[in-house]
N, C-alpha and C positions, 0 to 999 in steps of 0.2 A: 741541385748541387752542379757545380762547374769542376771540370778538371782543369789538370796543368793547363792544356791548350786552351781555355777559355768555354769549351764545349759544357751546354747542358748535358748533365747524365740522368738517362731514366732506363730502368730494370723493365723488363720483358715477363711477364709472369705468366701467359696462358699463349704457347700457339698454335692456331690452325694445322692441321697436318701436312697438309699441301705447303703451307708458309714457311714450317720445320723445316721442310725436304731441300726449299731453293735458299735458305741460308746455307752457302756453301764457300769455306774459305779456303782460298783468296778468290773473291768477287768485284767485280764494279757493276755498277748500275747507276740508276739515275731517280730524281723525284719525278714521276710521271701524270700526277693528277692530285690537285690540291683542296680541301676543302677547309670549314670551319672547323668541324671536330675530328676529322680524318685524313690521312693522305696515302697515298699510292706510290711503292716503288716499284720499278721493273729491272731485272735482272735476267736476260739472257731468255727475257720470253716470259719468266715467270712475275706473276705478279702479286705483290702483297701489301697488305693495308694495315696501317698503324692507327691506332687511338689511344685516348685514355683509359681509365679504369673504368668506364660506363660502355667500353666499345662491346658488343656482344661476341660471343665466341661463335665461331665461324671459320671454315676451313682455311681461306686466305689472310685472314685476321691475325694480329699481335696485339693482344692486348695489353697495358701498359700501366706502370703506376705514375704517368702523370695524369695532372688534374683532370677531374670529368668534363669540366667546362672549358678546358684549355682552348684557345682560339689558335689553329695551326695557321692558315691565310694572315694572322696579324702577328706571327710569333718571328717572324725573317726569312722563312720556310721558303724558297721560290720554286716554282718548276724548273727541271732540267736541273736540279741544285746536285752534283755527283754525291753516287752514295760507294760507300766502301766498306769492306765486310774483312775484319780483323778475325783472330781466333776466339774471340770471346764477346765483341760489341760488332754493332752496324752504326756505322759513322754518315752521318745526313749533312753534307757540307761541312760547314766549319763551324757551325750552331748546336747540332745535338749528336748524342750518341746513345747508344740502348746496348745496354748488356744483355746477353740471349745466356748466358755460364748456366743460370738455373730455371728458364722457360721451361713451364710442365705443356707435353705436347696433348693436345685436345682432339679427340674423335666420337662421332656421336657412339654409343652403346647400340649392340643391336636389340632390336624387336622378335624376339621369338615366339611367344605365343599369338597366333592370326586366327582368331576364332571368328566367324562371319557373324555370328547372332551378336557379340560384341561390338564388332564392327559399325554392323546397323545400326546399333543404339548410340553409339558414339557419334554417326554423322548428324542422327536426329537431334540428339543434345547440340551438337557443333551450330547447328541452322536455328534452332531457339535460342543460344546465347547470342549468335553472331547477327540476329536481324537487325536490332537498333545499333550496332556499334561498327560496321562495316565501313569503308568509306565509299562514297559514290562514284570515285574515280577507279580507272581501271577496270578488273575483270571478274571482281569479287561476288557481282548480281548472280555470275553464273553457279556460284553456290547454292542458290536457292531455288526451287522450282519453278519453271517456267511463269511470265508473267508477275509474280510476285514482287523484283524489284526489275525496273527498268533498268537496263543495260547502258553502259555508258558508251562502250566499244561494240556496237552490235554486227560490224563488219566481222567480227571472230566468233560470232556464232555458228556459222555452218564451219569452219575450221574445227571448232571445239567438238560440236556433233559429230565430225566425220572422223577427228583422231579416237575420240571415245567409242565409237562405234568397231573401228578399226581394232583396238586394243582387248575390246572385249569380245570379239569376234575371233581373234587370236589369228588373224589374217594379215598381221602389218608385213609387209617389205620396205625395204629403202624407197622404192617406185612409188607405193601407193601411197605411204603416210608424205611423203616431199612434199606434197601439195598443200596440204593443211599446216605443215609446219613451217612452208615458207612464207603463209598466210600470217601467221603468229610473230615469226620470228622479227623482232626489231619494231614489233607494233605497239604504239602508246609511248606516253613522253617518260623521261627519268634517265639515272645513270646507267639502271638497268631497264631496259622497255617492259610493260607490262605482258606482253606475248612470250619474250624470254624467261622472266620469273614464273610462269604460269609452267613453261617447258621445264624448267630446273625442276619444281617441285612436282611433275609425272615421273621424269629419271628417278629423284631419290624416291619415291611411294614406288617405282616398280623394283628400284634396289631392295628395297624393307620389304618387298612380298615375297622377294625371291625368283622374281621375273627376269633374269640375268640377260636373256636372248632378246626377250619383246626390248628393255633397256639397250642392249645395244645396235636395234635397229633404228629407234627413235634416236641413240645418239648419233648413229652415220647421216642421217637424214639433217638432223640440225647441224651438223659439220658442214653439209655440204652448201646448206643455207645461210651458214654463218656469217659472210661476208656483207652483210646486211646490217648487221649491229656491229656495236664497238667493242674495242681490246678487252675493257675490262667485264663488259657482260660475256662476252665468248670465255674469258677467266672461269666465270662463276659457273657456266654452263658446263666446263669441262670439269670442274668439281662435282657437280650434280650427277652427271654420267659416271661419276665413282661412286655415289650415291650418297654425297655430302653436302651439307647447305648448314645454312645458319642454326645454331643449336635452338631458339626460340623456337623455329620451325620444327625440330625435329622432336621437341618435348611437347608440342602442339599433335604432330603424327601419335605420337606414343600416347598421348591422352583420349585422342579419339579411340586409337586400336583397341586399346586397354578401357575403353569407356569409362574413364574417371573423370565423371563432371563437374564437382568440386576444383580439382587442378587444373581444367581445361580453364578453367576462369581467368586463372593467372595467365596460362601460357598464351593466350588470346591477348592479353595486356601488354606483355612482353612483345609479341610476334608484331602489335600494331605498329611499335617503335622501330621497326624496319621499313627506311627508306618513306615516300609519301603513299605508296602502296604495295610495295614491293614484297612484302611479308606475305599480307591478302591475296595478292596476285599468285605466289608461289602455293598459299593453300589451295587454291580455285583447283588448282592441276592436281594436288594431292586429293582434292575431294572427287574432281572428275575420274582421276584413276583408280581409285577405292571403287568408286561406282561402278565402272566397267569390269572391274574385278570380280567385284561379288555378282554380278550378272552371267558370269561367264559358265 
């Protein structure tokens, strides 16, 4: 539906907590990244991702009532199109407007029951269910016992082993954790590289486990090394440092920690839809962190 100015009007149905905070009237921004199924705007250093009804919930995401299969690249939208926020709408160039009047803020629910026996059982269930469906790209091979799957990014192995030991030993500091973080940050292909997704999964899990100080140390090291990755990935890492990631990842973490075997199958299927291997790379960070925590 078009408004009186000829703009296509859509409604923002759900807004990730950080995206919601960044919607500040009056503000100006720009279209900063453009893909078939989503696009990012940048406002005063804040990155917000727009998508249709099929876009998963996440801290930077605005889920809208636009058709699930809308092609934003073919829609006439262009990089550097101006963005203007009014009292009730976000205007993108002269083609689109998105009402945020009734947007529902999204934030993951906390997990309160941390039983080590259940977590061990949940990790076992994960390895059994995931073995035949994990992508062979990225870091997901590190979910499994050494040697069961060939690592595609073997240069990550020593960094992952080192960071797992440091967290498990409880001797993490910005100095001794910086070296493995520097190896991982920006490692691998994709909009959010595999190493970044892995580190994000670690921080989200540390927050879930109540290990706030360890998360802070890891986040400090990531911030020091973050110049080697891209702005969008840095925005997702910032969200992860606050304990927030994609909703399918949070659902999977919850199913592992609570040892919900049947629900885990559905969560893994939804996690698989995040990027080429991004969901699995983040889950690998989750698994490594849970294993380190259980060994303490």
